[in-house]
BALUMBA-780892 format. One line per 4 residues: number of its first residue (from 1); for each residue x, y, z of C-alpha. Coordinates in nm, 3 decimals, decimal comma, always signed. Example, Ala and Ser with C-alpha at 12.3 -4.5 7.8 and 13.67 -1.06 7.14 Angstrom:
2
1> +1,230/-0,450/+0,780 | +1,367/-0,106/+0,714
END
This chain:
654
1> -0,908/+22,053/-1,685 | -0,634/+22,174/-1,448 | -0,340/+21,953/-1,387 | -0,198/+21,918/-1,037
5> +0,174/+21,871/-0,999 | +0,332/+21,866/-0,655 | +0,689/+21,989/-0,601 | +0,831/+21,936/-0,253
9> +1,175/+22,066/-0,156 | +1,397/+21,785/-0,033 | +1,558/+21,864/+0,301 | +1,875/+21,702/+0,434
13> +1,905/+21,777/+0,804 | +2,231/+21,709/+0,984 | +2,230/+21,937/+1,284 | +2,153/+22,262/+1,105
17> +1,965/+22,279/+0,778 | +2,184/+22,212/+0,476 | +2,126/+22,311/+0,118 | +1,825/+22,142/-0,040
21> +1,866/+21,979/-0,380 | +1,661/+21,794/-0,636 | +1,951/+21,581/-0,751 | +2,038/+21,245/-0,609
25> +1,842/+21,030/-0,366 | +1,645/+21,184/-0,079 | +1,890/+21,175/+0,211 | +1,801/+21,045/+0,555
29> +1,677/+21,326/+0,778 | +1,746/+21,359/+1,144 | +1,412/+21,340/+1,321 | +1,408/+21,698/+1,442
33> +1,088/+21,835/+1,591 | +0,957/+22,190/+1,623 | +0,971/+22,182/+2,004 | +1,192/+22,000/+2,254
37> +1,089/+21,979/+2,619 | +1,354/+21,976/+2,890 | +1,151/+22,029/+3,210 | +1,326/+22,076/+3,543
41> +1,256/+21,927/+3,884 | +1,390/+21,951/+4,237 | +1,352/+21,655/+4,470 | +1,514/+21,332/+4,591
45> +1,518/+20,959/+4,535 | +1,174/+20,817/+4,609 | +1,163/+20,688/+4,965 | +1,524/+20,795/+5,023
49> +1,742/+21,104/+5,023 | +2,007/+21,221/+4,772 | +1,858/+21,567/+4,726 | +1,927/+21,714/+4,383
53> +1,809/+21,951/+4,112 | +1,764/+21,801/+3,766 | +1,691/+21,886/+3,406 | +1,507/+21,615/+3,213
57> +1,466/+21,526/+2,852 | +1,106/+21,434/+2,776 | +1,034/+21,191/+2,492 | +0,678/+21,265/+2,379
61> +0,649/+20,944/+2,175 | +0,742/+20,707/+2,457 | +0,632/+20,929/+2,751 | +0,974/+20,891/+2,911
65> +1,172/+21,126/+3,136 | +1,550/+21,082/+3,138 | +1,815/+21,278/+3,326 | +1,983/+21,547/+3,116
69> +2,162/+21,728/+3,400 | +2,197/+21,639/+3,768 | +2,298/+21,909/+4,014 | +2,346/+21,889/+4,389
73> +2,395/+22,249/+4,498 | +2,665/+22,217/+4,766 | +2,630/+22,536/+4,966 | +2,306/+22,724/+4,928
77> +2,290/+22,842/+5,286 | +2,022/+23,058/+5,439 | +2,221/+23,344/+5,596 | +1,978/+23,347/+5,893
81> +1,930/+22,980/+5,978 | +2,215/+22,811/+5,792 | +1,965/+22,578/+5,623 | +2,100/+22,415/+5,308
85> +1,935/+22,308/+4,983 | +1,615/+22,123/+5,069 | +1,358/+22,033/+4,800 | +1,102/+21,953/+5,068
89> +1,093/+22,315/+5,181 | +1,144/+22,502/+4,858 | +1,013/+22,572/+4,509 | +1,161/+22,642/+4,169
93> +1,096/+22,846/+3,853 | +1,261/+22,947/+3,525 | +1,277/+23,313/+3,424 | +1,263/+23,347/+3,042
97> +1,392/+23,705/+3,057 | +1,733/+23,634/+3,211 | +1,733/+23,260/+3,127 | +1,801/+23,164/+3,490
101> +1,661/+22,894/+3,715 | +1,540/+23,014/+4,056 | +1,545/+22,811/+4,377 | +1,338/+22,957/+4,661
105> +1,402/+22,829/+5,016 | +1,110/+22,881/+5,250 | +1,215/+22,720/+5,579 | +1,238/+23,043/+5,777
109> +0,873/+23,103/+5,860 | +0,756/+23,418/+5,688 | +1,089/+23,468/+5,513 | +1,222/+23,369/+5,171
113> +1,574/+23,328/+5,035 | +1,632/+23,299/+4,660 | +1,927/+23,173/+4,457 | +1,962/+23,150/+4,079
117> +2,196/+22,995/+3,825 | +2,202/+22,890/+3,460 | +2,019/+22,563/+3,381 | +2,264/+22,291/+3,288
121> +2,530/+22,423/+3,522 | +2,570/+22,355/+3,893 | +2,690/+22,600/+4,157 | +3,035/+22,521/+4,288
125> +3,157/+22,658/+4,617 | +2,958/+22,905/+4,826 | +2,673/+23,071/+4,637 | +2,530/+23,384/+4,792
129> +2,154/+23,441/+4,771 | +2,043/+23,688/+4,507 | +1,746/+23,801/+4,718 | +1,661/+23,769/+5,087
133> +1,317/+23,871/+5,214 | +1,264/+23,897/+5,588 | +0,890/+23,963/+5,573 | +0,774/+23,819/+5,243
137> +0,685/+23,457/+5,175 | +0,762/+23,354/+4,816 | +0,646/+23,008/+4,708 | +0,517/+22,837/+4,393
141> +0,680/+23,095/+4,168 | +0,641/+23,099/+3,788 | +0,701/+23,359/+3,519 | +0,492/+23,486/+3,229
145> +0,695/+23,416/+2,916 | +0,555/+23,719/+2,736 | +0,606/+23,983/+3,007 | +0,855/+23,822/+3,246
149> +0,623/+23,904/+3,538 | +0,632/+23,657/+3,828 | +0,328/+23,504/+4,000 | +0,282/+23,286/+4,305
153> -0,009/+23,088/+4,452 | -0,095/+23,138/+4,820 | -0,334/+22,960/+5,058 | -0,538/+23,075/+5,353
157> -0,439/+22,954/+5,699 | -0,651/+22,739/+5,928 | -0,840/+22,429/+5,827 | -0,993/+22,311/+5,499
161> -1,159/+22,411/+5,276 | -0,887/+22,661/+5,187 | -0,907/+22,988/+5,004 | -0,651/+23,028/+4,725
165> -0,490/+23,353/+4,611 | -0,271/+23,471/+4,325 | -0,004/+23,729/+4,393 | +0,200/+23,918/+4,134
169> +0,571/+23,972/+4,192 | +0,668/+24,283/+4,001 | +1,029/+24,292/+4,113 | +1,278/+24,116/+4,338
173> +1,521/+24,407/+4,361 | +1,386/+24,611/+4,523 | +1,102/+24,386/+4,647 | +0,772/+24,483/+4,482
177> +0,469/+24,262/+4,536 | +0,114/+24,311/+4,415 | -0,190/+24,237/+4,630 | -0,311/+23,883/+4,698
181> -0,622/+23,841/+4,480 | -0,854/+23,556/+4,571 | -0,926/+23,297/+4,302 | -1,295/+23,219/+4,254
185> -1,366/+22,853/+4,180 | -1,689/+22,721/+4,025 | -1,975/+22,644/+4,263 | -1,929/+22,314/+4,443
189> -1,551/+22,293/+4,382 | -1,356/+22,311/+4,710 | -0,984/+22,299/+4,790 | -0,919/+22,061/+5,079
193> -0,539/+22,018/+5,066 | -0,252/+22,255/+4,989 | -0,080/+22,015/+4,749 | -0,036/+22,220/+4,435
197> +0,178/+22,346/+4,152 | +0,105/+22,553/+3,845 | +0,262/+22,633/+3,512 | +0,248/+22,909/+3,250
201> +0,292/+22,783/+2,894 | +0,522/+22,963/+2,646 | +0,222/+23,144/+2,496 | +0,095/+23,247/+2,839
205> -0,180/+22,999/+2,940 | -0,184/+22,928/+3,315 | -0,273/+22,577/+3,440 | -0,320/+22,508/+3,813
209> -0,318/+22,164/+3,974 | -0,455/+22,208/+4,328 | -0,586/+21,929/+4,550 | -0,573/+21,697/+4,245
213> -0,810/+21,929/+4,059 | -0,701/+22,091/+3,734 | -0,791/+22,448/+3,635 | -0,702/+22,720/+3,389
217> -0,683/+23,077/+3,515 | -0,716/+23,394/+3,301 | -0,467/+23,589/+3,511 | -0,478/+23,886/+3,273
221> -0,768/+24,004/+3,492 | -0,543/+24,016/+3,802 | -0,520/+24,397/+3,802 | -0,902/+24,421/+3,814
225> -0,911/+24,215/+4,134 | -1,121/+23,942/+3,971 | -0,984/+23,591/+3,903 | -1,232/+23,326/+3,786
229> -1,084/+22,978/+3,744 | -1,216/+22,731/+3,485 | -1,249/+22,378/+3,621 | -1,118/+22,107/+3,385
233> -1,175/+21,807/+3,610 | -1,049/+21,594/+3,898 | -0,762/+21,344/+3,903 | -0,737/+21,035/+4,123
237> -0,413/+20,851/+4,200 | -0,338/+20,536/+4,405 | -0,227/+20,550/+4,770 | -0,383/+20,891/+4,824
241> -0,105/+21,055/+4,623 | -0,120/+21,417/+4,504 | +0,023/+21,631/+4,225 | +0,312/+21,828/+4,377
245> +0,498/+21,934/+4,062 | +0,376/+22,051/+3,721 | +0,559/+22,132/+3,397 | +0,465/+22,188/+3,033
249> +0,602/+21,967/+2,754 | +0,508/+21,957/+2,386 | +0,141/+22,040/+2,428 | +0,089/+21,834/+2,744
253> +0,132/+21,878/+3,117 | +0,382/+21,662/+3,307 | +0,286/+21,600/+3,670 | +0,500/+21,468/+3,953
257> +0,286/+21,270/+4,199 | +0,377/+21,150/+4,547 | +0,240/+21,046/+4,884 | +0,482/+21,198/+5,137
261> +0,772/+21,064/+4,934 | +0,688/+20,696/+4,991 | +0,517/+20,630/+4,656 | +0,622/+20,833/+4,355
265> +0,525/+20,854/+3,987 | +0,478/+21,086/+3,692 | +0,177/+21,131/+3,463 | +0,125/+21,307/+3,130
269> -0,193/+21,516/+3,139 | -0,351/+21,576/+2,799 | -0,627/+21,839/+2,803 | -0,655/+21,900/+2,427
273> -0,983/+21,708/+2,398 | -1,149/+21,921/+2,667 | -1,135/+21,636/+2,918 | -0,841/+21,518/+3,126
277> -0,657/+21,216/+2,983 | -0,379/+21,066/+3,198 | -0,089/+20,859/+3,063 | +0,183/+20,692/+3,269
281> +0,526/+20,848/+3,228 | +0,847/+20,649/+3,276 | +1,017/+20,823/+3,566 | +1,382/+20,935/+3,560
285> +1,625/+20,710/+3,747 | +1,734/+20,815/+4,093 | +2,081/+20,816/+4,241 | +2,061/+20,486/+4,425
289> +1,999/+20,166/+4,235 | +1,639/+20,059/+4,193 | +1,489/+20,395/+4,283 | +1,339/+20,674/+4,078
293> +1,383/+21,045/+4,120 | +1,075/+21,219/+4,262 | +1,019/+21,590/+4,197 | +0,867/+21,794/+4,478
297> +0,837/+22,093/+4,244 | +0,887/+22,137/+3,869 | +0,955/+22,411/+3,615 | +0,922/+22,438/+3,237
301> +1,191/+22,464/+2,970 | +1,086/+22,458/+2,602 | +1,307/+22,508/+2,296 | +1,088/+22,573/+1,993
305> +1,061/+22,730/+1,649 | +0,771/+22,775/+1,405 | +0,733/+22,894/+1,045 | +0,440/+23,006/+0,830
309> +0,406/+23,116/+0,468 | +0,143/+23,276/+0,245 | +0,122/+23,427/-0,104 | +0,138/+23,807/-0,093
313> +0,097/+23,902/-0,460 | +0,117/+23,776/-0,817 | +0,190/+24,000/-1,112 | +0,235/+23,942/-1,484
317> +0,537/+24,164/-1,543 | +0,538/+24,127/-1,920 | +0,470/+23,853/-2,169 | +0,566/+23,521/-2,012
321> +0,753/+23,679/-1,717 | +0,575/+23,662/-1,380 | +0,651/+23,793/-1,033 | +0,529/+23,606/-0,724
325> +0,578/+23,731/-0,367 | +0,554/+23,519/-0,051 | +0,549/+23,630/+0,310 | +0,748/+23,404/+0,543
329> +0,742/+23,427/+0,923 | +0,966/+23,251/+1,175 | +0,897/+23,269/+1,549 | +1,035/+23,146/+1,879
333> +0,780/+22,899/+2,020 | +0,955/+22,831/+2,349 | +1,091/+23,008/+2,654 | +1,456/+22,935/+2,574
337> +1,657/+23,183/+2,366 | +1,754/+23,064/+2,017 | +2,069/+23,094/+1,812 | +2,152/+22,993/+1,453
341> +1,795/+23,083/+1,353 | +1,757/+23,008/+0,985 | +1,491/+22,957/+0,718 | +1,558/+22,777/+0,390
345> +1,339/+22,827/+0,082 | +1,438/+22,629/-0,227 | +1,231/+22,793/-0,500 | +1,421/+22,636/-0,789
349> +1,306/+22,298/-0,659 | +0,945/+22,421/-0,645 | +0,914/+22,585/-0,986 | +1,161/+22,375/-1,187
353> +1,242/+22,507/-1,535 | +1,007/+22,806/-1,485 | +1,230/+22,946/-1,208 | +1,404/+23,264/-1,324
357> +1,546/+23,415/-1,003 | +1,458/+23,521/-0,648 | +1,540/+23,772/-0,375 | +1,442/+23,844/-0,014
361> +1,376/+24,158/+0,194 | +1,264/+24,223/+0,550 | +0,904/+24,321/+0,629 | +0,929/+24,577/+0,907
365> +1,214/+24,557/+1,157 | +1,392/+24,228/+1,216 | +1,474/+24,125/+1,574 | +1,808/+24,247/+1,700
369> +2,063/+23,981/+1,609 | +1,902/+23,883/+1,278 | +1,983/+24,006/+0,928 | +1,887/+23,924/+0,568
373> +2,121/+23,699/+0,371 | +2,222/+23,919/+0,075 | +2,339/+23,615/-0,125 | +1,997/+23,443/-0,122
377> +1,892/+23,350/-0,476 | +1,644/+23,067/-0,416 | +1,858/+22,817/-0,600 | +2,226/+22,777/-0,513
381> +2,179/+22,974/-0,190 | +1,843/+22,905/-0,025 | +1,905/+23,058/+0,320 | +1,694/+23,368/+0,394
385> +1,896/+23,498/+0,689 | +2,261/+23,569/+0,755 | +2,439/+23,304/+0,960 | +2,429/+23,312/+1,338
389> +2,095/+23,487/+1,385 | +1,961/+23,503/+1,742 | +1,607/+23,525/+1,875 | +1,503/+23,584/+2,236
393> +1,227/+23,403/+2,420 | +1,056/+23,684/+2,606 | +0,876/+23,864/+2,469 | +0,814/+23,611/+2,189
397> +1,035/+23,727/+1,907 | +0,962/+23,682/+1,537 | +1,084/+23,787/+1,193 | +0,885/+23,837/+0,871
401> +1,043/+23,853/+0,527 | +0,909/+23,884/+0,175 | +1,048/+23,645/-0,086 | +1,017/+23,764/-0,448
405> +1,028/+23,500/-0,722 | +1,053/+23,560/-1,097 | +0,913/+23,294/-1,328 | +0,956/+23,252/-1,701
409> +0,680/+23,078/-1,896 | +0,526/+22,892/-1,598 | +0,231/+22,657/-1,631 | -0,065/+22,876/-1,528
413> -0,281/+22,579/-1,424 | -0,022/+22,388/-1,224 | -0,053/+22,381/-0,846 | +0,290/+22,470/-0,711
417> +0,338/+22,370/-0,347 | +0,605/+22,540/-0,143 | +0,734/+22,498/+0,213 | +0,995/+22,705/+0,391
421> +1,200/+22,517/+0,653 | +1,291/+22,689/+0,980 | +1,569/+22,560/+1,207 | +1,730/+22,689/+1,526
425> +1,937/+22,582/+1,824 | +1,853/+22,642/+2,190 | +2,117/+22,839/+2,379 | +2,093/+22,633/+2,701
429> +2,133/+22,270/+2,597 | +2,203/+22,296/+2,224 | +1,866/+22,139/+2,140 | +1,807/+22,156/+1,763
433> +1,454/+22,224/+1,640 | +1,295/+22,229/+1,295 | +0,954/+22,325/+1,154 | +0,808/+22,310/+0,804
437> +0,603/+22,621/+0,729 | +0,226/+22,618/+0,763 | +0,002/+22,773/+0,497 | -0,185/+23,039/+0,695
441> -0,322/+23,378/+0,593 | -0,233/+23,525/+0,934 | +0,114/+23,364/+0,924 | +0,032/+23,153/+1,229
445> +0,233/+22,831/+1,229 | +0,044/+22,697/+1,533 | -0,330/+22,732/+1,456 | -0,442/+22,517/+1,751
449> -0,245/+22,742/+1,990 | -0,073/+22,471/+2,195 | +0,287/+22,588/+2,132 | +0,364/+22,284/+1,910
453> +0,381/+22,401/+1,545 | +0,437/+22,059/+1,385 | +0,143/+21,851/+1,503 | -0,103/+21,675/+1,271
457> -0,286/+21,925/+1,050 | -0,003/+22,177/+1,067 | +0,294/+22,225/+0,837 | +0,071/+22,242/+0,527
461> +0,262/+22,354/+0,213 | +0,157/+22,683/+0,054 | -0,026/+22,628/-0,280 | -0,013/+22,860/-0,582
465> -0,217/+22,841/-0,904 | -0,120/+23,135/-1,124 | -0,441/+23,126/-1,327 | -0,643/+23,200/-1,013
469> -0,446/+23,521/-0,961 | -0,462/+23,650/-1,319 | -0,827/+23,694/-1,403 | -0,804/+24,061/-1,508
473> -0,681/+24,213/-1,828 | -0,561/+24,512/-1,623 | -0,184/+24,513/-1,591 | -0,053/+24,720/-1,303
477> +0,260/+24,923/-1,372 | +0,478/+25,122/-1,132 | +0,281/+25,108/-0,807 | +0,479/+25,352/-0,593
481> +0,446/+25,631/-0,341 | +0,608/+25,890/-0,117 | +0,570/+25,938/+0,258 | +0,520/+26,287/+0,403
485> +0,467/+26,429/+0,748 | +0,088/+26,447/+0,716 | +0,008/+26,269/+0,390 | +0,121/+25,961/+0,196
489> +0,097/+25,994/-0,183 | +0,034/+25,686/-0,398 | +0,047/+25,657/-0,775 | +0,026/+25,379/-1,031
493> -0,062/+25,307/-1,393 | -0,294/+25,052/-1,555 | -0,217/+24,916/-1,898 | -0,500/+24,770/-2,108
497> -0,751/+24,907/-1,857 | -1,085/+24,727/-1,842 | -1,387/+24,960/-1,804 | -1,617/+24,873/-1,515
501> -1,338/+24,738/-1,297 | -1,284/+24,878/-0,948 | -0,961/+24,959/-0,767 | -0,964/+24,941/-0,387
505> -0,681/+25,112/-0,200 | -0,602/+24,905/+0,110 | -0,376/+24,979/+0,407 | -0,226/+24,770/+0,687
509> -0,020/+24,847/+0,994 | +0,145/+24,504/+1,005 | +0,149/+24,388/+0,643 | -0,105/+24,115/+0,726
513> -0,450/+24,257/+0,798 | -0,571/+24,516/+0,544 | -0,863/+24,760/+0,546 | -1,005/+24,939/+0,241
517> -0,956/+25,318/+0,246 | -1,100/+25,412/-0,094 | -1,252/+25,267/-0,411 | -1,174/+25,409/-0,754
521> -1,366/+25,327/-1,071 | -1,199/+25,228/-1,396 | -1,413/+25,407/-1,656 | -1,185/+25,401/-1,957
525> -1,042/+25,144/-2,194 | -0,734/+25,343/-2,300 | -0,411/+25,150/-2,327 | -0,242/+25,347/-2,047
529> -0,441/+25,494/-1,756 | -0,261/+25,680/-1,471 | -0,400/+25,698/-1,115 | -0,303/+25,887/-0,800
533> -0,445/+25,893/-0,446 | -0,349/+26,054/-0,115 | -0,378/+25,910/+0,236 | -0,436/+26,219/+0,449
537> -0,439/+26,027/+0,778 | -0,137/+25,797/+0,767 | -0,034/+25,595/+1,069 | +0,291/+25,613/+1,258
541> +0,590/+25,397/+1,178 | +0,529/+25,191/+0,861 | +0,212/+25,189/+0,651 | +0,166/+24,899/+0,408
545> -0,048/+24,957/+0,099 | -0,181/+24,728/-0,171 | -0,434/+24,757/-0,452 | -0,724/+24,521/-0,508
549> -0,847/+24,512/-0,869 | -1,196/+24,369/-0,915 | -1,398/+24,306/-1,232 | -1,773/+24,358/-1,263
553> -1,806/+23,981/-1,224 | -1,635/+23,991/-0,884 | -1,300/+23,834/-0,974 | -1,013/+23,989/-0,776
557> -0,637/+24,026/-0,806 | -0,397/+24,202/-0,572 | -0,093/+24,414/-0,634 | +0,238/+24,375/-0,463
561> +0,266/+24,547/-0,125 | +0,415/+24,897/-0,088 | +0,569/+25,006/+0,245 | +0,591/+25,377/+0,327
565> +0,782/+25,483/+0,637 | +0,670/+25,787/+0,832 | +0,933/+25,966/+1,036 | +0,971/+25,773/+1,361
569> +1,169/+25,961/+1,625 | +1,315/+25,636/+1,755 | +1,461/+25,569/+1,411 | +1,692/+25,867/+1,468
573> +1,854/+25,683/+1,759 | +2,124/+25,441/+1,645 | +2,284/+25,181/+1,871 | +2,578/+24,953/+1,801
577> +2,669/+24,681/+1,863 | +2,333/+24,528/+1,945 | +2,349/+24,257/+2,083 | +2,641/+24,382/+2,300
581> +2,866/+24,232/+2,565 | +3,081/+24,509/+2,719 | +2,976/+24,851/+2,590 | +2,754/+25,028/+2,337
585> +2,776/+25,340/+2,124 | +2,461/+25,538/+2,056 | +2,411/+25,820/+1,812 | +2,149/+26,093/+1,800
589> +2,118/+26,411/+1,586 | +2,052/+26,742/+1,761 | +1,931/+27,072/+1,614 | +2,096/+27,271/+1,896
593> +2,353/+27,202/+2,166 | +2,179/+27,049/+2,468 | +2,232/+26,807/+2,754 | +2,169/+26,439/+2,675
597> +2,046/+26,217/+2,960 | +2,041/+25,842/+2,925 | +1,914/+25,547/+3,131 | +1,945/+25,172/+3,080
601> +1,657/+24,979/+3,239 | +1,584/+24,609/+3,272 | +1,241/+24,463/+3,191 | +1,131/+24,521/+3,550
605> +1,194/+24,898/+3,501 | +1,496/+24,894/+3,733 | +1,767/+25,145/+3,638 | +2,088/+24,959/+3,554
609> +2,297/+25,261/+3,454 | +2,239/+25,632/+3,403 | +2,443/+25,932/+3,292 | +2,455/+26,283/+3,149
613> +2,641/+26,388/+2,836 | +2,703/+26,718/+2,652 | +2,541/+26,718/+2,308 | +2,638/+26,944/+2,018
617> +2,433/+27,064/+1,723 | +2,447/+26,807/+1,446 | +2,534/+26,433/+1,468 | +2,652/+26,300/+1,806
621> +2,811/+25,970/+1,906 | +2,839/+25,866/+2,271 | +2,990/+25,559/+2,438 | +2,841/+25,378/+2,740
625> +3,102/+25,155/+2,902 | +3,109/+24,930/+3,207 | +2,825/+24,700/+3,097 | +3,021/+24,375/+3,107
629> +2,898/+24,273/+3,453 | +2,523/+24,312/+3,402 | +2,336/+23,982/+3,344 | +2,256/+23,867/+2,993
633> +1,904/+23,959/+2,888 | +1,685/+24,233/+2,740 | +1,717/+24,599/+2,838 | +1,576/+24,934/+2,730
637> +1,788/+25,238/+2,647 | +1,609/+25,569/+2,714 | +1,763/+25,891/+2,582 | +1,630/+26,239/+2,666
641> +1,765/+26,527/+2,456 | +1,585/+26,855/+2,524 | +1,216/+26,786/+2,468 | +1,279/+26,479/+2,252
645> +1,275/+26,128/+2,404 | +1,407/+25,817/+2,229 | +1,393/+25,447/+2,323 | +1,565/+25,138/+2,187
649> +1,564/+24,770/+2,286 | +1,904/+24,626/+2,380 | +2,016/+24,264/+2,409 | +2,305/+24,178/+2,643
653> +2,498/+23,859/+2,569 | +2,768/+23,687/+2,768
END
């Protein structure tokens, strides 16, 4: 009978993750969560004035909003009318690409004036608008976290029932608006008031609260001109109050509710069960005593991190020496950029006296700003990444590494449980987040898809029973290969080959999902049996290969994974430093002397800088200066040299 022994790494969390140890008493952990919600709201004291813009901290356990930052913009003046900051005539949004809050003032009829600043700060002195539109009405703005594209909700004029439209905002500078596409609601559902707000979650789900009715909208069909809303249900509040602000927080919606500013409240909306469940939220205090702050519009800020882990391969190297490989993935699960991204994996604590050593390597390309920790050994140094790693929020950034563990004389029937611990810090408010890895074949640390990777049923340790991976007598030796322009060549050797077994050659483009390309029969029982195979249709970039060995009885075992890199033109383009603050240097090899044209574009395809350079045959290094004044965010470098075009993602930091 198999024995079951559980080894859990002991984590001591004080701010960032510290070294885990088996010695001593389990230390008290700070109660860090995988996501921290800091929604924003613009408004005033309920029933009073004191206009302000605020960032809240939301406590999911107590359903409480508290003030994290209070800002009263002193001089946001419409250059046409002189109107100042007014939450009653404006709306707000957060752009995950440039990490800025947007305030849109809409008091000038069919005109819109937009200001932006960094959440947590407050404009001092005169602040000029960043965009002024004389013939475009921008209201109810929100941004897709994945693409950075803006959307707004519009209503028909006249009397109720109203038609509702979605409009895409491709760019503010220069103005570029898509068409207004009408939203189709289910039969019998009408919109009788224009009280509304909507939110896009960090993984891109759009919720709309209109006329106290809640919907989801698959806005990915916007370009087709068809938008069919899904009705989730109606909400009823006392005193004929309506939802006027909506934000997303830790898997729930947070709604601001008011009746012309005379009665004010907040509700948590839980839609996980498929029906709407409302819970009272303790409102944030206002400026004057005895009042609460009422939001006329809200926006979403989420700091989050998630981790997942699976077993990649198990191999009996020789005698009592075993090699185990794990895949570990860490991902940004919010719309706030992260810094100090780290994953700790204490393998000595998991395997005890059987632990013989460990190492780590990247799977594919790591995000700019992250690097492998070369000192990782799984025992005295358990950190997988170099210190100070950064990860951007849009598009959702992630890193995958492969941890290799060597074991000496392990118990083949023991169940070894292993969790990797991810930690990070939000760049806006210094919110610290932590997630214990989830055991998932697809490396998904949030299986229920609600952007909260540490809810019940998640964070399951990864199990390993060596005997279940070692059912074949076949011992694989020297699985290797070479990449060519049109063919990838694989070769390996079986020792103590078992006749009747089958070898399946499998390939993957991402190291996760594999398809079988060929099956080879083992028809000999010689002590050493060589094999070779050629992939005549390799992919582009990186191809991942593994071997599946199967006996006639159906038992299977997998080899370690082999990565072969085809020649990627973009790999010839080098950029440093990246992330950058003032300037960059890029290098590109040329076969002949030719002109080199470059462009730097933002994520809205706007040209930030362009130039022409004289290239010489052989290696070339060029400097691009004068980049200190462009906003922090993600950019694309395009380089054209003769007929060859290269691209590279850039990250600008302050």
